[in-house]
C-alpha positions as CSV (number, residue, x, y, z in Angstrom):
1,X,0.2,0.2,0.0
2,X,1.6,3.4,-0.6
3,X,1.8,6.5,1.8
4,X,-0.9,8.3,0.5
5,X,-3.7,5.7,0.3
6,X,-3.1,4.9,4.3
7,X,-4.8,6.8,6.4
8,X,-4.9,10.3,8.2
9,X,-4.0,8.5,12.0
10,X,-1.3,6.5,9.8
11,X,0.0,8.7,8.4
12,X,0.2,11.1,11.9
13,X,2.1,8.6,13.2
14,X,4.6,8.0,11.3
15,X,5.8,11.5,11.2
16,X,5.4,11.6,14.5
17,X,7.5,9.0,15.1
18,X,9.9,10.2,12.8
19,X,10.0,13.2,14.7
20,X,10.9,11.7,17.8
21,X,13.2,9.6,17.0
22,X,14.9,12.4,15.5
23,X,14.1,13.9,18.8
24,X,15.3,11.6,21.0
25,X,19.1,11.4,18.5
26,X,19.8,15.3,19.8
27,X,18.8,14.1,23.5
28,X,20.7,11.3,23.2
29,X,23.4,13.6,21.3
30,X,23.0,16.1,24.1
31,X,23.5,14.4,26.2
32,X,26.3,12.9,25.4
33,X,27.9,16.4,25.2
34,X,27.0,17.0,28.3
35,X,28.4,14.0,30.2
36,X,31.6,14.3,28.1
37,X,31.8,18.1,29.3
38,X,31.4,16.6,32.8
39,X,34.0,13.6,32.6
40,X,36.5,16.3,31.4
41,X,35.5,18.2,34.9
42,X,35.8,15.8,36.6
43,X,39.2,14.2,34.9
44,X,40.8,17.5,35.9
45,X,39.7,18.0,39.2
46,X,41.1,14.4,40.0
47,X,44.2,15.1,38.3
48,X,45.5,17.1,41.9
49,X,43.8,14.2,43.7
50,X,45.2,11.3,42.8
51,X,49.0,10.7,44.4
52,X,50.5,7.5,42.7
53,X,53.2,5.1,42.9
54,X,55.1,2.6,40.8
55,X,57.1,-0.3,40.2
56,X,60.8,-0.3,39.8
57,X,63.9,2.3,40.4
58,X,64.7,2.9,37.0
59,X,63.0,4.5,33.5
60,X,62.7,1.4,32.1
61,X,60.0,0.4,34.6
62,X,56.4,0.1,32.6
63,X,54.5,1.5,35.3
64,X,56.9,4.4,36.4
65,X,57.0,5.4,32.3
66,X,53.2,5.1,32.3
67,X,53.0,7.5,34.6
68,X,56.1,10.2,33.6
69,X,53.2,9.3,31.0
70,X,50.3,10.7,32.9
71,X,52.2,13.1,34.4
72,X,53.1,15.1,31.6
73,X,49.6,14.7,29.8
74,X,48.2,15.9,33.0
75,X,45.9,12.7,34.4
76,X,47.8,13.1,37.5
77,X,49.9,15.7,39.7
78,X,50.7,13.5,42.2
79,X,53.7,11.1,42.9
80,X,54.7,8.9,46.0
81,X,57.4,7.2,46.1
82,X,58.6,3.9,48.3
83,X,61.9,2.2,49.3
84,X,61.5,-0.1,46.4
85,X,61.1,2.6,44.2
86,X,65.1,4.7,45.2
87,X,67.5,3.6,43.5
88,X,71.5,4.8,43.2
89,X,71.6,8.5,42.7
90,X,72.0,8.4,39.0
91,X,68.9,6.4,38.3
92,X,67.1,8.4,41.1
93,X,68.0,12.0,39.4
94,X,66.8,10.0,35.9
95,X,63.2,8.8,37.5
96,X,62.7,11.9,39.0
97,X,63.1,14.2,36.0
98,X,60.8,11.9,33.8
99,X,58.0,13.0,35.7
100,X,58.7,17.0,36.5
101,X,55.8,19.2,34.8
102,X,56.8,22.6,35.0
103,X,52.5,23.4,33.8
104,X,50.9,21.1,36.7
105,X,53.7,20.9,39.5
106,X,53.2,17.7,40.7
107,X,53.7,16.7,44.5
108,X,57.1,14.3,44.9
109,X,56.2,12.6,47.7
110,X,58.8,10.7,50.1
111,X,59.0,9.4,53.7
112,X,61.8,10.7,55.1
113,X,61.2,11.0,58.8
114,X,64.4,9.4,60.0
115,X,65.9,6.5,61.6
116,X,63.9,3.0,60.0
117,X,61.6,5.3,58.0
118,X,64.0,7.0,55.4
119,X,64.2,5.8,51.6
120,X,67.2,8.6,51.4
121,X,70.2,7.7,52.7
122,X,74.2,8.7,52.9
123,X,74.9,7.3,48.9
124,X,71.9,10.2,47.8
125,X,74.1,12.6,49.4
126,X,71.3,12.7,51.9
127,X,72.2,12.6,56.0
128,X,71.3,10.0,58.6
129,X,68.4,10.8,60.8
130,X,68.3,9.7,63.7
131,X,64.8,8.1,65.1
132,X,63.0,11.2,66.5
133,X,62.2,9.5,70.1
134,X,65.9,10.2,70.4
135,X,66.0,13.2,68.0
136,X,63.3,14.6,71.1
137,X,66.1,13.1,73.7
138,X,69.2,14.6,72.6
139,X,68.5,18.0,70.4
140,X,67.0,20.8,71.9
141,X,64.2,22.0,69.1
142,X,66.5,24.5,67.5
143,X,68.8,22.2,66.6
144,X,66.3,19.7,65.5
145,X,65.1,22.5,63.8
146,X,68.5,23.1,61.9
147,X,69.1,19.2,61.5
148,X,65.7,19.3,59.5
149,X,66.0,22.0,58.0
150,X,69.8,20.1,56.5
151,X,68.0,17.3,55.8
152,X,64.6,19.0,53.8
153,X,67.5,20.5,51.2
154,X,69.6,17.5,50.3
155,X,65.9,16.1,49.4
156,X,64.7,19.2,47.7
157,X,67.9,18.6,45.6
158,X,66.6,15.9,44.5
159,X,63.3,16.7,43.8
160,X,61.1,16.5,45.9
161,X,58.9,18.3,47.6
162,X,56.6,16.3,49.4
163,X,57.9,14.6,53.2
164,X,55.3,12.6,54.8
165,X,56.3,13.2,58.2
166,X,56.0,14.0,61.3
167,X,54.7,11.8,62.7
168,X,53.1,13.2,65.4
169,X,51.9,10.0,67.0
170,X,52.4,9.5,70.4
171,X,55.3,7.3,71.9
172,X,54.4,3.5,73.2
173,X,56.9,1.3,73.6
174,X,54.5,-1.6,72.7
175,X,53.6,-0.3,69.7
176,X,54.8,-2.8,66.6
177,X,54.4,0.1,63.9
178,X,55.6,3.6,65.2
179,X,56.9,2.4,69.8
180,X,59.2,-0.4,68.0
181,X,61.1,2.2,66.3
182,X,61.3,5.6,67.6
183,X,59.1,7.0,65.1
184,X,57.4,9.6,67.7
185,X,58.9,12.3,68.9
186,X,57.9,11.8,72.9
187,X,54.4,9.7,75.2
188,X,54.6,13.6,75.9
189,X,51.7,15.7,73.4
190,X,53.0,19.0,74.0
191,X,56.8,18.2,73.2
192,X,55.5,16.0,70.3
193,X,53.8,19.7,69.7
194,X,56.8,21.3,69.5
195,X,59.7,19.0,67.5
196,X,56.9,18.7,65.0
197,X,57.0,22.0,64.7
198,X,60.7,22.0,64.0
199,X,60.5,19.5,61.2
200,X,57.8,21.7,60.3
201,X,60.1,24.3,59.9
202,X,63.1,23.3,58.7
203,X,61.4,21.4,55.9
204,X,59.7,24.6,55.2
205,X,63.4,26.6,54.6
206,X,63.7,24.6,51.7
207,X,60.2,25.0,50.9
208,X,59.3,21.2,51.5
209,X,55.7,20.4,53.0
210,X,55.1,18.2,55.5
211,X,52.3,15.9,56.0
212,X,51.2,15.0,59.8
213,X,50.9,11.2,60.1
214,X,49.3,8.9,61.5
215,X,45.1,10.8,62.3
216,X,43.5,10.6,64.9
217,X,46.6,8.3,66.1
218,X,48.7,5.2,65.5
219,X,50.8,5.3,68.6
220,X,49.0,3.0,71.2
221,X,47.9,0.7,68.6
222,X,48.6,-2.7,69.1
223,X,48.5,-4.0,65.7
224,X,50.3,-2.0,62.4
225,X,48.2,-1.6,59.3
226,X,50.5,-3.4,56.8
227,X,49.3,-5.8,58.1
228,X,45.7,-5.8,58.4
229,X,42.8,-2.8,60.3
230,X,44.2,-1.9,63.8
231,X,41.4,-1.3,66.3
232,X,42.2,1.7,68.4
233,X,38.9,1.6,69.7
234,X,40.1,0.7,73.6
235,X,43.6,2.5,73.0
236,X,43.4,5.7,72.1
237,X,42.2,8.4,73.9
238,X,41.7,11.9,72.8
239,X,45.0,12.8,74.2
240,X,46.2,11.9,70.3
241,X,44.9,15.2,68.7
242,X,46.6,17.2,71.0
243,X,49.6,18.0,68.6
244,X,47.6,17.8,65.3
245,X,44.8,20.4,67.6
246,X,48.7,22.7,68.6
247,X,49.7,22.6,65.0
248,X,46.3,23.1,63.1
249,X,46.0,27.0,65.5
250,X,49.5,27.7,64.7
251,X,48.8,28.2,60.5
252,X,51.4,24.5,60.6
253,X,49.3,22.0,59.4
254,X,48.8,22.0,55.7
255,X,48.4,18.4,55.5
256,X,47.5,16.0,57.6
257,X,47.5,12.1,56.5
258,X,45.5,9.7,58.0
259,X,46.1,5.9,59.1
260,X,44.4,2.5,58.6
261,X,42.6,2.4,61.9
262,X,39.7,1.6,63.5
263,X,38.0,3.3,66.0
264,X,34.4,2.5,66.9
265,X,33.7,5.2,69.5
266,X,33.3,7.7,66.3
267,X,32.7,5.7,63.6
268,X,30.0,3.3,64.2
269,X,31.0,1.2,60.6
270,X,33.0,-0.9,60.6
271,X,35.9,1.0,58.1
272,X,39.1,1.9,58.4
273,X,39.7,6.0,60.0
274,X,40.7,6.8,56.2
275,X,37.5,6.0,54.7
276,X,35.3,7.6,57.8
277,X,33.6,10.6,57.8
278,X,33.3,11.4,61.0
279,X,35.8,11.1,61.4
280,X,37.4,13.3,59.0
281,X,34.7,15.6,58.5
282,X,33.5,15.0,61.6
283,X,36.7,15.2,64.3
284,X,39.4,16.9,61.9
285,X,37.9,19.4,60.0
286,X,34.8,20.7,62.4
287,X,36.1,19.9,66.1
288,X,39.7,20.9,65.3
289,X,38.9,23.1,62.3
290,X,41.3,22.1,60.0
291,X,40.8,24.2,56.5
292,X,43.9,22.3,55.0
293,X,43.8,19.5,52.4
294,X,43.7,15.6,54.6
295,X,45.4,13.3,52.6
296,X,45.4,8.9,52.6
297,X,47.1,6.5,53.5
298,X,48.3,3.8,50.5
299,X,44.8,2.9,49.8
300,X,46.3,-0.3,48.7
301,X,47.3,-1.6,51.6
302,X,46.0,-5.1,53.3
303,X,44.2,-2.8,56.3
304,X,41.8,-1.1,53.7
305,X,41.5,-4.9,50.9
306,X,40.1,-6.3,54.2
307,X,36.8,-3.5,53.4
308,X,36.7,-3.7,49.7
309,X,38.1,-3.2,46.9
310,X,40.4,-0.6,44.9
311,X,37.1,1.1,43.7
312,X,35.2,0.9,46.6
313,X,38.0,2.3,48.9
314,X,38.5,5.4,45.7
315,X,34.7,6.1,46.4
316,X,34.8,6.0,49.9
317,X,37.3,8.1,50.7
318,X,36.3,10.8,48.3
319,X,33.4,10.4,50.2
320,X,35.0,10.7,53.5
321,X,36.7,14.2,53.1
322,X,40.0,13.4,51.5
323,X,41.3,15.4,48.9
324,X,44.3,13.4,48.2
325,X,44.0,9.9,47.0
326,X,47.3,7.5,48.2
327,X,47.9,4.5,45.5
328,X,50.0,2.5,45.1
329,X,49.4,0.9,42.0
330,X,52.3,-1.4,42.0
331,X,50.2,-4.7,42.5
332,X,48.2,-5.7,39.4
333,X,48.7,-2.5,38.8
334,X,45.9,-0.5,36.3
335,X,47.9,0.7,34.0
336,X,45.5,3.2,33.2
337,X,44.4,3.9,36.7
338,X,43.3,7.8,36.0
339,X,40.9,7.4,33.1
340,X,39.8,4.5,35.3
341,X,39.3,6.1,38.6
342,X,37.1,9.1,36.2
343,X,35.0,6.0,35.7
344,X,34.3,5.5,38.8
345,X,33.9,8.4,40.3
346,X,30.9,9.4,37.3
347,X,29.5,7.0,38.1
348,X,28.9,7.7,41.9
349,X,28.3,10.5,41.1
350,X,25.1,9.7,38.9
351,X,24.2,7.2,41.8
352,X,24.3,10.0,44.0
353,X,26.7,8.8,46.1
354,X,29.6,11.6,45.5
355,X,29.1,15.5,44.7
356,X,31.0,16.9,42.0
357,X,31.5,20.4,44.3
358,X,33.6,18.4,46.5
359,X,35.5,16.7,43.8
360,X,36.0,21.1,42.8
361,X,36.6,21.9,46.3
362,X,39.1,19.2,47.3
363,X,41.1,19.9,43.8
364,X,41.7,23.6,44.6
365,X,42.9,23.1,48.2
366,X,45.4,21.0,46.7
367,X,46.7,23.6,44.1
368,X,45.7,26.8,46.8
369,X,48.9,24.6,48.3
370,X,50.8,24.6,45.5
371,X,50.8,27.8,44.3
372,X,52.9,28.6,48.0
373,X,55.9,26.4,46.3
374,X,58.4,28.7,45.3
375,X,58.9,29.2,41.4
């Protein structure tokens, strides 16, 4: 039957169908463009929020080369070095040079506390620092500041601009992660504050930022978060917040790094404190008035894997108020992790689990701190 013999109603229906199809296609194309624009914004925010690790200690490492490309193209603006990434001085210098990007000024972070936790040694022309406990027992605060200023100048010369220290936990000799290695300055929170201030002020002289750790307090735990999720509910007290409160009040606390701990008196859900809004927002931001950057410890650690996979950890970490997400990405690495995280986060926004303005606020905090770097 030819179209001109169709009843009016049929011709109207066909025209309506074609018009509706065109309208649907246009709407889909518009939504797709809007989704791409939103995805680009999310990617820009997350670039500031991601601090990724890698395997190996040379530029020949596949994960290092891929991470360098992510840095160069602006998908990531934070790198963390661990012990396994530190080779000879020449290898280290080549790696750092591959990660540098003047446009984005990436954070290049390393643990340089002293004692057992010092990745850079005399073979990198870096002073061997005593453990924090020994520093507080043998040096005055001005002497400690001079020592830490020297150390910061040395690591800055290599290219590092973020020291994952000082430890502001309270000393307890029975603690297997902190006390055993004398990583805390003292059991007295006032003394911890004084020597942590010396550490921070010394690093500031070399334009190296510091990350206070391990919030809300790892010093009295009876387990190590590298092997599981320590429950500090029965050992923790608000005394452990005093060094943070003091350093926040003085304006020296610019970055606070959370520990993977269990604190049921604050967070009823069985999640690490790193992933807890009650700890990060309720305790650190609202109670202590912290306005700086909240940094997670490595989200690939066993303490986090016990409550979910990497995707769960990333979404929960952002929802809990963290501004920088540290992901070692060395075991079972995702070579496209920045883009993977963008997809995860966009999906979480669509499901109402996250808000884009939260990402924007975190990214701006990071940018604001980077603007204080020496040019």
